[in-house]
C-alpha positions as a Markdown table, in Angstrom:
| # | Residue | x | y | z |
|---|---|---|---|---|
| 1 | Met | -41.3 | -36.3 | -4.5 |
| 2 | Ala | -44.4 | -38.1 | -4.9 |
| 3 | Arg | -44.8 | -41.7 | -3.9 |
| 4 | Thr | -45.4 | -44.3 | -6.7 |
| 5 | Ile | -48.9 | -45.9 | -6.5 |
| 6 | Arg | -47.4 | -48.9 | -5.9 |
| 7 | Asp | -46.1 | -47.5 | -2.4 |
| 8 | Arg | -49.1 | -46.0 | -1.9 |
| 9 | Leu | -51.0 | -49.2 | -2.3 |
| 10 | Thr | -48.3 | -51.1 | 0.0 |
| 11 | Val | -49.0 | -48.6 | 2.7 |
| 12 | Ala | -52.9 | -48.8 | 2.3 |
| 13 | Ala | -52.9 | -52.3 | 2.7 |
| 14 | Arg | -50.7 | -52.3 | 5.7 |
| 15 | Glu | -53.0 | -49.9 | 7.3 |
| 16 | Leu | -55.9 | -52.0 | 6.3 |
| 17 | Arg | -54.3 | -55.0 | 8.1 |
| 18 | Glu | -53.7 | -53.2 | 10.9 |
| 19 | Ala | -57.1 | -51.5 | 11.4 |
| 20 | Gly | -58.4 | -55.4 | 11.5 |
| 21 | Lys | -59.7 | -55.2 | 7.9 |
| 22 | Ala | -57.8 | -58.3 | 6.9 |
| 23 | Glu | -60.3 | -58.7 | 3.6 |
| 24 | Ser | -59.6 | -55.6 | 2.2 |
| 25 | Ala | -55.7 | -55.9 | 2.7 |
| 26 | Asp | -55.8 | -59.2 | 1.2 |
| 27 | Ala | -57.6 | -57.3 | -2.0 |
| 28 | Val | -55.3 | -54.8 | -2.3 |
| 29 | Glu | -52.1 | -57.3 | -1.8 |
| 30 | Ala | -53.5 | -59.3 | -4.2 |
| 31 | Val | -53.4 | -56.3 | -7.0 |
| 32 | Leu | -49.9 | -55.8 | -6.1 |
| 33 | Thr | -48.8 | -59.1 | -7.0 |
| 34 | Pro | -47.1 | -59.7 | -10.8 |
| 35 | Gly | -50.3 | -59.5 | -12.8 |
| 36 | Gly | -52.7 | -58.8 | -10.0 |
| 37 | Trp | -54.0 | -56.2 | -12.0 |
| 38 | Thr | -55.8 | -58.7 | -14.6 |
| 39 | Leu | -58.0 | -59.5 | -11.3 |
| 40 | Leu | -59.8 | -55.5 | -11.7 |
| 41 | Arg | -61.2 | -56.8 | -14.8 |
| 42 | Glu | -64.9 | -56.2 | -15.1 |
| 43 | Gln | -65.7 | -59.8 | -16.4 |
| 44 | Glu | -64.1 | -62.7 | -18.0 |
| 45 | Gly | -63.7 | -62.5 | -21.6 |
| 46 | Thr | -62.9 | -58.8 | -21.5 |
| 47 | Tyr | -60.0 | -58.5 | -24.3 |
| 48 | Thr | -58.3 | -55.5 | -24.7 |
| 49 | Thr | -56.2 | -54.2 | -27.4 |
| 50 | Asn | -52.9 | -52.4 | -27.9 |
| 51 | Ile | -53.0 | -48.9 | -29.6 |
| 52 | Pro | -49.3 | -47.6 | -30.3 |
| 53 | Leu | -49.4 | -43.8 | -30.5 |
| 54 | Thr | -46.3 | -42.5 | -32.1 |
| 55 | Ile | -45.5 | -39.3 | -30.2 |
| 56 | Arg | -42.5 | -36.6 | -28.9 |
| 57 | Gln | -41.0 | -38.1 | -26.1 |
| 58 | Ser | -41.5 | -34.5 | -24.3 |
| 59 | Leu | -45.2 | -35.1 | -24.8 |
| 60 | Arg | -45.1 | -38.7 | -23.3 |
| 61 | Asn | -42.9 | -37.5 | -20.4 |
| 62 | Ala | -45.3 | -34.9 | -20.0 |
| 63 | Leu | -48.8 | -37.2 | -20.0 |
| 64 | Glu | -47.0 | -39.7 | -17.7 |
| 65 | Ala | -46.2 | -36.9 | -15.1 |
| 66 | Ala | -50.0 | -35.6 | -15.1 |
| 67 | Ala | -51.3 | -39.2 | -15.1 |
| 68 | Gln | -49.4 | -40.2 | -12.1 |
| 69 | Glu | -50.2 | -36.9 | -10.0 |
| 70 | Arg | -54.0 | -37.4 | -10.7 |
| 71 | Val | -53.8 | -41.2 | -10.1 |
| 72 | Arg | -54.7 | -42.6 | -13.3 |
| 73 | Thr | -53.4 | -44.6 | -16.0 |
| 74 | Leu | -53.1 | -43.3 | -19.2 |
| 75 | Ser | -55.4 | -46.4 | -20.6 |
| 76 | Ala | -58.0 | -45.4 | -18.7 |
| 77 | Val | -57.8 | -41.7 | -19.7 |
| 78 | Val | -58.1 | -42.8 | -23.5 |
| 79 | Ala | -60.7 | -45.4 | -22.6 |
| 80 | Gln | -63.2 | -42.5 | -21.1 |
| 81 | Gly | -62.1 | -40.5 | -24.3 |
| 82 | His | -63.1 | -43.4 | -26.7 |
| 83 | Gln | -66.4 | -43.6 | -24.7 |
| 84 | Glu | -67.1 | -39.8 | -24.8 |
| 85 | Val | -66.6 | -39.7 | -28.5 |
| 86 | Val | -68.9 | -42.7 | -28.9 |
| 87 | Ala | -71.3 | -41.2 | -26.7 |
| 88 | Gly | -71.2 | -37.8 | -28.7 |
| 89 | Thr | -70.4 | -36.0 | -25.3 |
| 90 | Trp | -66.7 | -35.1 | -26.4 |
| 91 | Lys | -65.2 | -34.0 | -29.9 |
| 92 | Pro | -61.8 | -34.0 | -30.9 |
| 93 | Pro | -59.9 | -30.9 | -31.6 |
| 94 | Arg | -58.5 | -30.4 | -35.4 |
| 95 | Pro | -55.1 | -31.9 | -35.7 |
| 96 | Ala | -52.3 | -29.1 | -35.1 |
| 97 | Gly | -49.8 | -28.9 | -38.3 |
| 98 | Arg | -46.2 | -30.6 | -38.0 |
| 99 | Ala | -43.8 | -28.7 | -35.6 |
| 100 | Leu | -40.1 | -28.8 | -35.9 |
| 101 | Met | -38.6 | -30.9 | -33.5 |
| 102 | Ala | -36.9 | -29.2 | -30.5 |
| 103 | Pro | -33.5 | -30.4 | -29.9 |
| 104 | Gly | -33.1 | -33.2 | -27.7 |
| 105 | Asp | -36.5 | -34.3 | -28.2 |
| 106 | Ser | -37.3 | -37.7 | -30.3 |
| 107 | Arg | -40.2 | -39.6 | -31.5 |
| 108 | Val | -41.1 | -42.7 | -29.2 |
| 109 | Val | -43.9 | -45.0 | -29.0 |
| 110 | Leu | -46.6 | -44.7 | -25.9 |
| 111 | Asn | -48.7 | -47.9 | -25.9 |
| 112 | Val | -52.2 | -47.8 | -24.3 |
| 113 | Thr | -54.9 | -50.4 | -24.5 |
| 114 | Val | -58.7 | -50.2 | -24.7 |
| 115 | Asp | -61.3 | -52.7 | -24.5 |
| 116 | Asp | -62.1 | -54.3 | -28.0 |
| 117 | Arg | -65.7 | -53.8 | -28.3 |
| 118 | Leu | -65.1 | -50.0 | -27.3 |
| 119 | Arg | -62.5 | -49.3 | -29.9 |
| 120 | Lys | -64.5 | -51.2 | -32.5 |
| 121 | Glu | -67.7 | -48.8 | -31.5 |
| 122 | Leu | -65.2 | -46.0 | -31.7 |
| 123 | Arg | -63.8 | -46.9 | -35.2 |
| 124 | Ala | -67.3 | -47.3 | -36.6 |
| 125 | Arg | -67.5 | -43.5 | -35.5 |
| 126 | Leu | -64.5 | -42.1 | -37.2 |
| 127 | Ala | -65.8 | -41.6 | -40.8 |
| 128 | Pro | -69.0 | -39.6 | -39.8 |
| 129 | Leu | -67.5 | -37.9 | -37.3 |
| 130 | Ser | -64.8 | -36.7 | -39.7 |
| 131 | Ala | -67.6 | -35.5 | -42.6 |
| 132 | Glu | -69.5 | -33.5 | -39.7 |
| 133 | Leu | -66.4 | -31.8 | -38.4 |
| 134 | Gly | -65.1 | -31.3 | -41.7 |
| 135 | Tyr | -61.1 | -32.7 | -41.0 |
| 136 | Lys | -60.1 | -36.2 | -40.7 |
| 137 | Val | -60.5 | -37.6 | -37.2 |
| 138 | Thr | -58.4 | -40.7 | -36.4 |
| 139 | Glu | -58.3 | -43.0 | -33.4 |
| 140 | Ser | -54.6 | -41.7 | -32.5 |
| 141 | Gly | -55.9 | -38.0 | -32.8 |
| 142 | Ile | -58.5 | -38.8 | -30.4 |
| 143 | Ala | -56.2 | -40.5 | -28.2 |
| 144 | Ile | -53.8 | -37.8 | -27.8 |
| 145 | Gly | -56.5 | -34.9 | -27.8 |
| 146 | Tyr | -58.2 | -36.4 | -24.8 |
| 147 | Leu | -55.2 | -37.0 | -23.1 |
| 148 | Arg | -54.0 | -33.7 | -23.6 |
| 149 | Glu | -57.2 | -31.8 | -22.6 |
| 150 | Lys | -58.1 | -34.0 | -19.7 |
| 151 | Leu | -54.2 | -34.2 | -18.1 |
| 152 | Gly | -54.0 | -30.5 | -18.6 |
| 153 | Val | -50.9 | -30.8 | -20.8 |
| 154 | Thr | -51.2 | -27.3 | -22.6 |
| 155 | Asp | -48.4 | -26.2 | -25.1 |
| 156 | Glu | -46.8 | -24.0 | -22.2 |
| 157 | Val | -46.7 | -27.5 | -20.1 |
| 158 | Leu | -45.0 | -29.3 | -23.0 |
| 159 | Gly | -42.7 | -26.6 | -23.4 |
| 160 | Ser | -41.3 | -27.1 | -19.8 |
| 161 | Tyr | -40.8 | -30.9 | -20.7 |
| 162 | Val | -39.1 | -29.9 | -24.1 |
| 163 | Lys | -36.8 | -27.6 | -22.2 |
| 164 | Arg | -35.4 | -30.7 | -20.1 |
| 165 | Leu | -34.5 | -32.5 | -23.1 |
| 166 | Ala | -32.5 | -30.3 | -24.7 |
| 167 | Pro | -28.9 | -31.0 | -24.9 |
């Protein structure tokens, strides 16, 4: 079983301290304290906005597992997707039609956060991008499509998570 990122960082801090790198160990330990992640913000005055994504539980479970394997947060992946859409280097796929819900699966909300300025830039691109692609492009569609693509959550992978939820 893979260790959590907290476990890995705790070990890293201990190893840094044992290697005589107290300043680096202190930095890692500071991030591990409650709310310590806020120290990682690039600059003061950077605000983030919550984006609630309503998705299937099976998809949320698959995305969370894939992100943990890659030691990435889902919010970081979504932010990267927003940046690529704004830069014009990634186009969101056409939304799939609604499929029937598998037994045992349910709808849940996955919350991710994105920098306010980046979110505003993306929102300004939605209408022109929809016109260019010929289908409605939404912020949640971009987030979910990018997460699935970059984390490798294909329909086959998702199917294995659906089976785990079956009664």
